[in-house]
Each structure stands twice: as structure tokens, then as C-alpha cells.
N, C-alpha and C positions, 0 to 999 in steps of 0.2 A: 544768841537766839534763845527765846524762851523754851524751856524744856517741854517735850511732848508728853502728854498724859497717856496712860495705857488705854487700850481699846477694850475696856471691861464692859460686860453686858449691863452692869448697873448704870453706866453712863447713858445708856439708851433710854432708861426709864424716865429721864428728865424731859422727854418729848411730851410735855403735858398740854401745851397750847401753842399756837403759832401765829396768829395774826393780830396786829395792832396797828394803829396809826394816828397821826394828826397833831399839829401844833395849835397853840393858841397865840394870839398876838394881835396885830392890827387886823382890820377887816379882810385884808387880802393876803394875810401871812401864809407862807408855804407850810404844808403839812407833810413833813418828811416821813417817807414810808420806807421802813427798813425791810425790803422785799416782803411787803405785806404788813409790815409792822412799823407803824409810824413811831418816831422816837418819842413823841409825847404821849403815846399809849391811849389813844382813843380811836375809834373807827372800827375797822374790820377786826373782829375777834371771834374766833371760831367757837368759843365755848361759853364765855361769860364776860362780864364787865365789872368785876369787883374792884374796889379801890384797894390800896395796899393794906388798909385797916381791916379789910374783909378777908384777907388771906388766912387760911387755917394756920394756927400757930405751929411753927416748925416745919411747914410744908417744904420749903426749899431745903431745909436741913436734911430732909429725907430723900430729896430728889436731885441734889446737886452732885458735883463731881465726887468720885469715890475718895475715901479718906486717904489711902496711900498716895493718890495723885495730889491731893491738897497738901499733904506733908512735904511733897517734893517741890512745891512752889515757893518762890520768894515771898516775903511779907507783902511787898508792894503788889505782886500779882494776885495774892489772896485778897488784898484790899480792892483791886479792880473787879474781881468777881463779886465781892460784897456790894460794890456800887452797881454792878450789873443787875443783881437781884433786887436791889432797892429801887432802881429806876425803871426797870422793865417788868410789867405785869405778865408779859407773855413770852417775850423773846429770849429771856434768860434760859428758859428750858431748852429750846431748840439749839441754842448756841452750845450749851454744855453737852449736847448729844453728838456734836461733831467729833470726828476722829482726829487724834494726834494734835500736832502743833497748829493746825487750822483753827482749832477751838480757841486758842489764845489770840490768834490774829483777828478773828471775827469779833471776839469779846472786846478787844481794844478798838477795832473799827467802830463798833457800836458806841462805845463810850466817847470816842472822839466826836462822832456825829451827834451824839446826845448832848454833849457840851456845846457844840455849835448851835444846835437847835434851841438850847436853853437861852443862849444869847438872843437868838431871833425872837423867841417867845416873850422875852421880858420887856413889858411895856414901860417899865420904870427907867429903862435905858433910852436916852435921847437918840434920835436918828443921827445926829451929828457924831455921836460916839459909836452907835451900833453899826452903821454902814461900814466904816473902816475896820471895825472888829471882824465883821463877817468876811470882808475881802481879804483880810490878813490872817485869819484864824489858823490857816495851815502853817504859818511861820512859827506859831507858838509851840508847835510840836518839837521844835529843836531849841527852844528856850527853856532850859532846865528849871528855872525859878518862876516861870510865868504862871500866874493864877489871877482870878478875878473875884473879889470879895464884895462886890456891890450888887449882886443879883438878888432879886426878891422872889425868884421862882422856887418852887418846892424841891426841885432837883439841883439846887445850886451847889451841892457838895461836889459835883463833877467839875465845876469851875473853881471852887475854893481849893480843891485838892487836885487841880489839873496837873500839878508837877508829878504826882504819882502815876497818873495815866500816861503822861508824856514820857516818863522814865521807862515804863513798860513798852511804850511804842518804840523807843530807841533801842530796846532790847530785842525787838523782833528782827528777823532776817531782812536784808536790804530790799529783797523783792516784795515783801509785805509792806515795808515802810513806804516804798515808792507808790504803791497802789493807794494806800490810805491817805497819804499827803495829797496826791493828785485829786482824788475824789473830794476830799475836804475842801480843797481850793475851789474846784469847779462848783460845788454845792453852795459854798459861801457866797460866791459871786452871783449865783442864781437867786439865792434868798434875798440878797441885797437888791437885785433888779425888781423882784416882785413885792417888795415891802409895801409899796403904795400903788401898785399897778393892778388894775382889774384884769381878769382873764376874759379877753374879748372874743377873738376868733377861735375856731376849732384848732387851728395851728398853734395858737398861743396856749391853748389847753394842753396840747401835746408837749409844748416846750416847758410849761410850768410843771407838768407831771414828770418830765424828764429830769428837771433840776432836783425835785424832791423825792423821786422814787426811781426813775430810770437810772440815774447815776449810782444809786445804791445797788441796783441789779448788776450794773457793769462792774462796779468795784468788787462785789462778792464773787462774780464770775472770774475775775482776774485773780482773786485770792484762791479760789478753788484750783485754778490752773497752777498758780505759784506753789501750792502745797504738793503738787504732783499727784493729788488724789483724782484729778480730772485731766483730760487731754488739753493741750494748749489751745485747741480750737474753741473750747468753751469760753476762755477768756478773750480770745481775739474777736469773736462774733458779737460786737457791741450792739448790733441791731436786735438780735434775739434777746440779749440780756436786758436791753432797754424796754422791750415789749413786756418782759416779765414784770418789771416795776410798774409800767403804765397800766397794765391790766389790774393790778391790785389797787393802785392809787385811784383809778377811775371808779372802780367798784366802791371804794370807800367814800368818795365824793358823792356818788349817786345816792347811796343809801342814807347819807347824813344830811340830806337836803334840809329837813325841817330844823334840826338842831343848829345847823350852821346859820340859816337865815334868822332864826330867833336870837342868835348871839351876835348878829351883825356881820357875819362872814359870808362872802359870796365866792363860790368855787365853780358853779355851773357856768359854762361859757356863754357869754352874751349872744353870740351868733346863733346858739341853739334856742335859748329861752325867749329871745326877742321875737321869734317867729310866732309865739303863742301867748305872750303877755307883755304888758307895758313895763312891769317891774318883776324881778325874779320872785319876790315874796308874794306876788299876786297869785302864783300857781297854787298856793295853799288855800285859796278861797274856794268854798264848795261849788260855786257857780262856774269855776274855771276847771273843774275836774277833767273834762274831756280834753281840753287843751293841755292840762298838766300831764296827763297820761301820754299824750302824743310826744311831748318834750322828753318825758322819762324814757319812753321806748326808743326815741332817737339816740339818747345817750347810752342806753344799755347796748344798743346795736353797735354803736361806735366802740364801746369797750370790748364787745365780743369779737371785734375784728382782730384783736391781739391773740386770740386763742390758738389759731394755727401756729403762730410763733412760739407760744407756750408749749405746745405739743412737740414742736421741733427741738426746742431747748431741752426739755426733760428727756427726750429720746436719746440725747447725747451723753447723759450722765451715767457713770458706772459705779461710783462709790455709794454705798447704801445710806450712809449718814447724810451725805450731801443731797442725795435724791429725796430723802424724807424731808430735809430742811426746806427744799424748794417746792416739792409737790404738795405738801399739806396746805400751805397758804393758797395755792392756786385752785385746788378743789373747793376750799372754803369760799373762795371768791366767786366761782361759777355757781355754787349753790346759793350764794347771796344774791347774785344777779337774777337767777331764776325766780327767787322769792320776790325780788323787786319788780320784775318786768310786769307792766300793766297793773300794778298793785296800788290802789288808792292810799294804802296805809303809809306809803312813803311820804305823803303830804299831810298825814294826820298824827303820826307818832313814830315809834321805833319799830322797824322791820326786824323780825327775829327769825333765826333758824333754830329748830328744836335741839335741846340738849342731847338727846339720844342720836340725832342726826349728826351733830358735830363729832361725837365720840366715834360713831361708825365711820365717818370720813377719815378721821385720824388713823383708825385701825386699818382701813382698806387701802389708803393711798401710799402703799409701800412698793408697788411694782408699776411699771409703765403700762402693762396691760390693764391693771385695775384702774389706774388713773384715766385711761382712755374710755373705759367702761363708764366711769363716773361722769366724765365730760359728755359722753353720748347720752347718758340718762338725763342730765339737766338740759342739754341742748334740745332733746325731744320734749321736755316739759315746756320750754320756752316756745317751741314750734307750735304746740297745742294751744298756746295763749295768744298767738298772733291774730289780730282782728282783721277782718276783710276791709275795714275802713281806715285802718291805721296808716298815716302818711308815710311811715317808714317801712311799710309791709314788704315791699319788693327788696329793699336793701337788707332787711332782717332775714328774709328767706335765703337771699344770696349768701350772706355771711354764715348762716347755719349750714348751708350746703357745702361751703368751703371747709367748715369744721369737720363735717362728716367725711369729706374727701381726704383731708389731711390725716384724720384719725385712721382711716382705712389704709392709707399708704404706710403710715408708721407701724400699724399692726403687722404688716408683712415684713418688717425689718427689725423685729424685736429679738433676733437671735443673740444680740450682744448683751441682753439682760436676762438673767435666769428667771424662769416662770414661777419659781417658788422661793420663799425665803428660807434661809438656813435655820436650823433648830434654835440657834442663839437669838436670831431676830424674831422668830415666832414667840419665844418665851418673853422677850422684851416687849413685844406687841401686846401680849396678854397682860403683862404688868402695866404697860401704858394704859390699857383700857381700864383696868381696875383703879389706877391712880386718878385717871381723868374723871371717871364716874364719881369717885369719892369726892374729888375736888369740886366738881361742878355741882354735886348735890349739896355740899356744904355751903358754897357761895350762893346758890340759888335760895337756900333757906334763910341766909342772912340778908341778902339784898332785897330791898323792898320792891315789890311790883314785878319781879322776874317770873313768878309763877313756875310753870313747867317748861318754859321756853328758854332759849338761849339768845342773847342779843348778838347779832352778827356784826357788831361793830368792828 
């Protein structure tokens, strides 16, 4: 088993960002969402959207695992964390803030799925070769010498040096290996299924999001339980875990309408958009604005339907690092949905949440009570935007009422979670805020067109 790192306060400071998502590939390629963070690193991002070239020099060097922990690692494990930082713009930080051996398990989980996603993304690989690779990818975990040197993708190092990743996979405890292999298998099969398949019905939208995001939520939940940091029920309740992933993935798909359609990708379900337009891309036409907003609000309402499950899931968590890991993406998602709801800008450009808003959410989303306050705040914002003439009005009001009811019920059973953070976590939170603000300010200054806002991709 990989050795556990110490629970040092410094490791908490790596909680710099937490959401990301989405692959590229064929027009209907899955966009794997690593509990809010798609492996290809576009989509929902709570703070900014810099490319790796825009990262402040040495940023990860100052926010990664503490030096004593690094020195205790094997060379191959240190290489895995290097690949994690190279391939993840946002998820590397929250992984390295996890406690103990769970940190290593989630790191390897990420890299395995990142490698799988890189195969799916690579349009230079023929379908005749790609489909079997996706279906069989989980078997490569136990093939010590397997690697793939034909990829043209920017993150191809995770395939070219897959033997290092698979070595550390095999060094994990059996309970971690079983989870990672199973999710890799199921996700690969799902990716292969949707390679050339359009998302038609709302049920197919749920299935698609399950393959690329819900399975990640299920796998992570099982890892949490396997680590003994969370109760077994967290890993057993696959319905709640699936909802965690679906909420994040749907939010990402909703807000990325324009970019996706401009690049020839279609992720909005045909059952929804065909009620309002002859073609999905027609929703971007100015004369179709009213219909476009109706379709948008329908999908936002559908995504909000997962929030009661999100509340139930988060209410079960006890470990602080796991709670932060899960809660921050969820509050970023509901803030993004609130911004998107009934917003014409979804069809005109990039919808953003403010930089300061992102940092505030990261700072505050560290207790269940605070998370429910945030959810209530954004639910109320959406409620105030509901139009009397919107076709989904009744359903939207019903879903918002369910969220309020679930939140109120959970508030009455919060005795299992402390109302205040320990001094160690408060100090880490202040450091997190300072690091986040410095990072966001630097990237905002470097990235063209970001101004004072933060892209909520």
C-alpha cells in the first residue's frame, strides 16, 4: 500500500480551485467530469480558466504536498503527482488537500481516468482501434509494461508513461484497486457507447452524464469509505453519489452551450431543445431568444432536481478534507446555475461568476450549515428570476420548494458536524483565501478578456 502522508496544515493550503470539466473529441464525445472537474479541464471552474502556460511560476511548488511527505514517497509516486499537476489545472489542488492514503488513491484514480479520457479525446485514433481500447482499458492496469505512444493529445504523457501510473495503482490497497478498476471499466464502456451517439431523450442525458460524471462520484464515494475516513453508507448509496456527479456535469453542459455548438459538439438533449427550435444551434439566433431562454430554464430546472440529493450526500460526510473536496464544487455549480438561469448571455458568450464571489464560496463552504445557507441564497436568487410566462415555471417552483424543504430538514440534524472549524482549519482557510486571491489576480491579469470576472467554466 502507498504510504500515507501526514495531516499537516500546509497540505490544506492546496485547496486553491476545485471545478473543471470536459473532453474534446468527436461531436458527441463524453466530457468526463471528475466530481465537478472534467478530466480535460474545461467547463466548470470556480475561479479562472488559465492555460498551463498562464500558471504563476512555481505556484504548485508552493502549494503541493509538504516536503517531508514528498521525501517519503517513491520516485514513481512523485512522478504521478508531477503528472497530476501537469494535467489538472484545478483538481490537483483539492486532491493534495485530502487526508492520508486517500490522497494517493484519488491521485491515481484521477490519472487512470485522465489516461482513459485522453484515448477518447484523441481524434487521430481510428474508431476501430479506439473502441476496443476504451472497452479494455481497465485491463491495462494489470499489464506492467502497457503504454501507448501514438497519441497526439497534449496530455499524452499519461499514456506514454502509463506503466508508472499502473505501478502505483498496483501498490494501492486491494479495496482501492477494486474501485478504480471497476469505474474505469464502466466508464470506458460508456465512452465507447456515446462516441457517435447523440444525446436524445432526457433519460439518455442522465445516462450520458452518469457515464462521464456519475460514475466518478460513485467511485470517489467508494474510495472515501474504503479509506475509513467516511462511513460505509457513503460508498454504498450509489444514487446519491451519482446525483453529485450529474449536478456538476449538467451545470457544465448548460453553461457551455455556445462554445460547444461553435465547436460542433452537441450535449443539450434533443428532447429539450427540439421543443423550441429546429436545430440546437438556432437557439443562438437573436430572434429565438425567448425560446432559447425557455429551453435554458427547462434544463436548469432539471439540474436543480439533483440538489436535494447533494444536500443529503454532504450531510453524511464527517472528514473535513473530504467535505471540502465535495462541497466546494457543488456550491460553485449552484452559483453558476443561478447566473445562467434566464440569462441571454448563455447564448451570446461566456457566463462568468465574479472572482471575489468564487473566493468567498471557497472560504465559506467548509461546514454543512454554511453550504445550506449558500444553497438557500442561490435558490432564492433563481426564484426571483422565474417568469410568470416561463413554460417550466411550475416545475421550477416545485423543485425550489423541495430544495428549501430538504435544506430545512437537514438543518435540524446537523449535530454530527461541528458548527465551527478548528483553529487549524481556520488558519488554513485564511491561507487558502490569500493564495486563491493572489492566484486569481495573477491569472486575470495575464488572461485576455477576463477583466474583473471569473469564468465559471
